[in-house]
C-alpha positions as CSV (number, residue, x, y, z in Angstrom):
1,M,3.0,3.1,14.5
2,M,2.0,2.6,11.0
3,R,2.9,-0.9,10.3
4,F,3.2,-2.2,6.5
5,L,3.0,-5.4,4.6
6,A,5.2,-4.9,1.2
7,N,4.1,-7.0,-1.6
8,E,6.5,-9.5,-3.3
9,N,6.7,-7.2,-6.6
10,L,7.7,-4.0,-4.4
11,H,11.6,-3.4,-5.2
12,I,13.5,-4.0,-2.2
13,E,15.1,-0.6,-2.1
14,I,11.7,0.9,-1.3
15,V,11.0,-1.4,1.5
16,R,14.8,-0.3,2.6
17,G,13.8,3.4,2.2
18,L,10.8,3.0,4.5
19,R,12.8,1.0,7.1
20,Q,15.4,3.9,6.9
21,A,12.7,6.3,7.9
22,N,12.0,4.0,10.6
23,Y,9.0,2.4,9.6
24,E,8.1,-1.5,10.6
25,V,7.8,-3.0,6.9
26,L,7.5,-6.7,6.7
27,F,8.0,-8.4,3.2
28,V,6.0,-11.0,1.6
29,P,8.7,-13.2,0.7
30,D,10.3,-12.8,4.0
31,L,7.0,-14.2,5.7
32,G,6.4,-17.3,3.3
33,L,3.8,-15.3,1.4
34,A,5.5,-15.2,-2.1
35,G,3.3,-16.6,-4.3
36,H,0.1,-16.7,-2.5
37,K,-3.1,-15.4,-3.8
38,D,-3.9,-11.5,-3.5
39,R,-6.8,-12.4,-1.4
40,E,-4.3,-14.3,1.2
41,I,-2.2,-11.3,1.3
42,L,-4.9,-9.1,2.0
43,E,-6.4,-11.3,5.1
44,Y,-3.0,-11.2,6.4
45,S,-2.6,-7.9,6.5
46,E,-6.0,-7.5,8.0
47,K,-5.5,-9.9,10.7
48,N,-1.9,-8.1,11.7
49,D,-3.1,-4.7,11.2
50,L,-1.1,-4.2,8.4
51,I,-1.4,-1.4,5.5
52,V,-0.1,-3.0,2.1
53,I,1.8,-1.4,-0.2
54,S,1.9,-3.2,-3.7
55,G,2.7,-2.1,-7.3
56,D,0.3,-5.0,-8.6
57,K,-2.5,-3.6,-10.6
58,D,-4.6,-6.8,-10.2
59,F,-4.3,-6.7,-6.5
60,G,-5.3,-2.9,-6.9
61,G,-8.2,-3.8,-9.1
62,L,-9.4,-6.6,-6.5
63,T,-9.4,-3.9,-3.8
64,E,-10.3,-0.4,-5.3
65,F,-13.1,-1.7,-7.6
66,G,-13.8,-5.9,-7.5
67,P,-14.5,-8.3,-5.0
68,L,-12.2,-7.1,-2.2
69,W,-13.6,-3.4,-2.2
70,G,-14.1,-2.3,1.3
71,R,-11.5,-4.4,2.9
72,G,-8.2,-4.1,4.2
73,K,-5.7,-0.9,4.0
74,V,-3.7,-0.5,0.4
75,I,-1.4,1.7,-0.9
76,L,-1.3,1.1,-4.5
77,L,1.9,2.3,-6.7
78,R,1.3,3.0,-10.6
79,Y,4.4,4.5,-11.5
80,R,5.5,4.6,-15.1
81,L,9.2,5.2,-14.3
82,I,10.8,3.5,-11.6
83,N,12.8,6.2,-9.5
84,I,13.4,4.4,-6.1
85,Q,14.2,7.9,-4.7
86,R,11.3,9.7,-6.0
87,I,8.9,7.0,-4.8
88,V,10.0,6.3,-1.4
89,R,9.7,10.2,-0.9
90,N,6.4,10.5,-2.3
91,I,5.3,7.5,-0.2
92,L,6.5,9.5,3.0
93,E,4.9,12.8,2.2
94,I,1.8,10.8,1.5
95,L,2.0,9.1,5.2
96,D,2.5,12.6,6.6
97,R,-0.6,14.2,4.5
98,E,-3.0,11.3,5.1
99,V,-2.2,10.2,8.5
100,E,-5.8,10.7,9.9
101,T,-7.0,8.7,7.0
102,L,-4.4,5.6,7.6
103,R,-5.1,5.9,11.3
104,V,-8.9,5.8,11.5
105,E,-10.4,4.6,8.1
106,K,-10.8,1.0,8.4
107,S,-10.6,0.6,4.7
108,Y,-9.0,2.5,1.6
109,V,-6.9,2.5,-1.4
110,I,-4.7,5.2,-2.2
111,V,-3.5,5.2,-5.7
112,L,0.0,6.9,-6.1
113,S,1.5,7.6,-9.2
114,E,3.9,10.6,-10.9
115,P,1.0,13.2,-11.0
116,G,-0.1,12.7,-7.8
117,Y,-2.5,10.4,-5.7
118,R,-6.3,9.8,-5.0
119,V,-7.7,8.4,-2.3
120,H,-10.5,5.8,-2.2
121,K,-12.8,4.8,0.9
122,P,-16.2,3.0,0.7
123,G,-18.8,5.1,0.1
124,E,-16.6,8.2,-1.3
125,E,-13.8,9.2,-3.7
126,G,-11.2,11.8,-3.6
127,K,-8.7,13.2,-5.6
128,R,-5.4,15.1,-4.3
């Protein structure tokens, strides 16, 4: 079963929605990691085999194009309008569609937004 680490900026209702769908979701503030640097959050997720879910574009920038590229597993939420039910539904759809990527790949960033999503893996790019 996939396990997740919800960054502190993620709305608690998104965390609850994923938990209601029977996913294990750890929440950064509950772990005493609130306020820690993005690098530390990513390192924690790597050590514990967790997929990070975040809406922090700085975090996404570090892992998608910056010095942490090629490390960790990240789902980056880039929604303009906050509709919790839609976001949870979209995450669940991605978890179903990209099950192989999520389980097999050692590193990726999935950027999820209103128009759809794209998957970035070291060495290739894709858009769905």
